[in-house]
C-alpha positions in Angstrom: 128.7 107.6 109.4 130.2 111.0 108.4 127.0 111.8 106.5 124.9 111.0 109.6 127.2 113.3 111.7 127.0 116.1 109.3 123.2 115.8 109.1 123.0 116.0 112.9 125.2 119.1 113.0 123.1 120.8 110.2 119.9 120.0 112.1 121.2 121.4 115.3 122.3 124.7 113.5 118.9 125.0 111.9 116.9 124.5 115.1 119.2 126.9 116.9 118.7 129.6 114.3 114.9 129.1 114.5 114.7 128.8 118.3 117.1 131.5 119.4 114.6 134.4 119.4 112.0 132.1 121.1 114.0 131.2 124.1 112.1 131.6 127.4 112.0 130.2 130.9 108.5 128.7 131.0 107.3 125.5 132.5 104.5 124.8 130.0 106.2 121.6 128.7 106.5 119.9 132.1 104.2 117.1 133.3 102.6 116.6 129.9 101.7 113.5 127.8 102.8 114.0 124.2 101.8 111.9 121.3 104.1 111.9 118.3 105.3 110.4 115.0 108.8 110.0 113.6 110.6 108.8 110.5 114.2 108.6 109.4 116.9 106.1 108.5 118.7 103.3 110.4 122.0 101.8 109.3 123.5 98.5 110.3 127.3 98.7 109.8 128.1 99.5 106.1 125.9 98.6 103.2 122.6 97.9 105.0 120.0 100.5 105.8 116.3 100.6 106.6 113.7 103.3 106.3 112.3 103.8 109.8 108.9 105.2 110.7 106.6 104.9 113.7 104.9 106.6 116.7 105.6 107.3 120.3 104.6 108.7 123.7 106.7 111.3 125.4 105.8 111.8 129.0 107.6 114.7 130.7 108.5 115.4 134.3 110.2 118.5 135.6 113.6 117.8 134.2 113.2 114.4 132.6 111.0 112.5 130.1 110.0 108.9 129.5 109.9 107.8 125.8 107.9 104.8 124.7 108.0 104.2 120.9 107.4 101.7 118.2 109.3 101.8 114.9 108.7 99.9 111.7 111.9 99.1 109.8 111.7 98.6 106.0 114.7 97.2 104.3 115.4 97.5 100.6 113.0 100.4 99.9 112.0 100.3 96.3 112.8 96.6 95.9 110.1 93.9 96.6 112.9 91.5 97.5 114.2 93.4 100.5 117.9 92.6 101.3 120.0 89.5 101.5 122.4 88.5 104.2 124.1 85.2 105.1 124.1 83.3 108.4 126.6 80.6 109.5 125.2 77.2 109.1 127.2 74.0 109.9 124.8 71.9 107.8 125.5 73.9 104.6 128.2 72.7 102.1 129.5 76.3 102.0 129.3 76.9 105.8 126.6 79.5 105.4 123.0 80.0 104.2 121.7 83.1 102.4 118.7 84.7 104.1 116.2 87.3 102.7 114.6 89.9 105.0 112.4 93.0 104.4 110.7 94.1 107.6 111.5 94.6 111.2 110.1 96.1 114.4 111.8 98.0 117.2 110.1 98.8 120.5 112.0 101.4 122.7 111.8 102.4 126.3 114.1 105.4 127.0 114.6 107.8 129.8 115.9 111.3 129.0 117.4 114.1 131.1 116.1 117.6 130.1 118.2 120.1 132.0 117.0 123.3 130.4 113.6 125.1 130.2 114.2 127.0 127.0 112.0 126.5 124.0 115.0 124.9 122.2 115.9 122.0 124.4 118.8 119.6 124.3 118.2 116.2 125.9 120.1 112.9 126.3 119.7 109.5 127.9 119.2 105.9 127.1 117.4 102.7 127.8 116.7 99.5 125.9 115.0 98.4 122.7 113.5 95.1 121.6 114.4 94.5 117.9 112.7 91.9 115.8 113.1 90.9 112.2 109.6 89.7 111.2 109.9 88.0 107.9 113.4 86.5 107.5 113.4 83.3 105.3 116.1 81.2 103.7 116.7 82.3 100.1 116.1 79.7 97.4 114.7 77.3 100.0 113.5 74.9 97.4 117.0 73.9 96.3 118.4 73.6 99.9 119.0 70.2 101.4 116.7 69.2 104.2 119.3 69.4 106.9 120.5 72.8 105.8 117.0 74.2 105.5 115.9 72.9 109.0 119.0 74.3 110.6 118.6 77.6 108.9 115.0 77.9 110.1 116.1 77.1 113.6 118.8 79.7 113.5 116.5 82.3 112.2 114.0 81.6 115.0 116.8 82.0 117.5 118.3 85.2 116.1 115.4 87.2 114.9 114.7 88.9 118.2 117.1 90.7 120.6 117.1 93.2 123.4 119.6 96.0 122.9 121.0 98.8 125.0 120.3 102.2 123.5 122.1 105.5 123.8 120.3 108.6 122.5 120.3 112.3 122.3 118.5 115.1 120.5 117.1 118.6 120.1 113.5 119.7 120.3 111.9 123.0 119.5 108.7 123.8 121.4 106.0 125.7 119.5 103.2 125.8 122.1 101.8 122.4 122.4 103.5 121.3 119.2 107.1 120.1 119.3 109.5 119.5 116.3 112.6 117.4 117.1 115.6 115.6 115.7 117.3 112.7 117.4 120.2 110.3 117.1 120.3 106.8 118.5 123.1 104.2 118.9 122.6 100.5 119.5 125.8 98.4 120.0 126.2 95.2 117.9 125.3 91.8 119.1 126.4 88.4 117.9 123.0 86.9 118.8 121.0 88.9 116.2 120.6 88.4 112.5 122.1 91.8 111.8 125.2 91.7 114.0 126.4 95.3 113.4 126.1 98.5 115.4 122.9 100.4 114.6 122.8 104.2 114.0 119.4 105.9 113.7 118.8 109.5 112.6 115.1 110.4 113.2 113.0 113.5 113.1 109.3 114.2 113.7 106.7 116.0 115.7 104.8 115.4 119.0 101.8 117.2 120.4 100.8 117.6 124.1 97.3 116.3 124.5 97.0 115.8 128.3 98.7 116.4 131.6 100.8 113.5 132.9 99.3 113.9 136.4 96.0 115.0 137.7 95.7 118.0 139.9 92.9 117.8 142.4 91.8 121.0 144.3 89.6 120.9 147.4 87.9 123.8 148.9 86.9 124.4 152.5 
């Protein structure tokens, strides 16, 4: 967690040094529909991390923005086997069953406050995310007893998807229609999910304003 915090501070200093001479009070970013891409890292407690990449829409108002995004989580990068965890299982002789997982999805719906109009903008907010582990399976299923295997499969089916509250904040630097940004997200832990630990995500990426978020119709007399 200290590494994540230091990275956020370093990113903020870097963006501030770049954006300071560019500060201006323009409204060109407002009421725009941005399309973007992001990547970074998500950690689940200690010892488990996932490479995170995806795309998003960023729809701005006058002092706020709506974020809708989809992230793909890849566990155990560089290893075809992903990562291993254990889940409690009353039908196991040891009381738990090892589970293997490699991929996950996260869909986010966030609302941000954007109080400044400068080119370097700080924003913060939150919302909710739907997390899903897409390929969790019992490890060494062939040697498990029938009762343990069936219970493990039922538990995986119950625990592979969960809705989380999200708290988030970041910095973005506007360069015309193009925006470079860095962002931190926190998702509290939940006992009803396969990975029952707090989630910390550090993401960076770009977005580009393609269209206006509202249509302006002019009529003449």
